[in-house]
C-alpha positions, -999 to 999 in steps of 0.1 A, spaced: 461 641 609 474 636 569 510 631 582 499 603 608 479 586 581 507 583 556 531 570 583 501 544 594 498 534 555 536 531 552 539 510 581 511 486 571 526 484 535 561 477 549 548 451 575 526 434 549 557 435 525 577 419 552 554 392 559 551 382 525 588 380 517 592 359 549 566 335 538 583 332 503 616 327 516 604 300 541 584 283 513 614 284 490 638 270 520 614 244 523 617 235 487 653 235 486 655 213 515 632 187 498 652 188 470 683 182 490 667 153 507 656 138 477 691 142 459 708 126 490 682 97 489 688 91 452 727 91 458 722 66 487 704 43 464 730 47 436 756 37 462 738 9 475 732 -6 441 768 -2 433 778 -18 463 758 -51 459 776 -77 447 761 -93 413 741 -124 416 752 -155 401 729 -180 389 739 -215 385 722 -240 364 725 -278 366 736 -295 335 711 -321 325 725 -356 331 734 -373 296 715 -405 285 729 -437 285 754 -446 260 774 -476 250 790 -497 278 827 -482 274 817 -446 274 788 -452 299 814 -455 329 831 -425 318 797 -405 311 789 -416 347 819 -404 364 820 -371 347 785 -365 355 794 -375 391 823 -353 389 801 -323 379 777 -330 405 801 -330 432 814 -295 420 779 -281 423 777 -295 459 809 -280 466 800 -246 451 768 -245 473 743 -250 443 730 -283 453 721 -293 490 731 -329 504 695 -344 496 698 -329 459 730 -342 452 719 -378 466 689 -377 442 709 -368 414 738 -390 422 714 -422 426 697 -413 390 731 -414 374 743 -446 389 706 -459 384 
């Protein structure tokens, strides 16, 4: 009987050790998988940021105040030219362009 008990005990210990070892291996594999997924997500995010074109901000220049009559016409022409460039660049809509033009021509 002693031999049979010893073999049974050894079998139980070996089985428990195998079960624990398998559980640890599965848990560690799961952690590695999560880590890999996180790294891939981070890399994807970095690639998206690098590929995104930089945002350009256009600021309309203020319309200069009225000057003496001789320079007044040149000032208006310069302002209209600048407005035309902003409209061509897509910064101003047609409606905004017409409003600003009306202000300049007064």
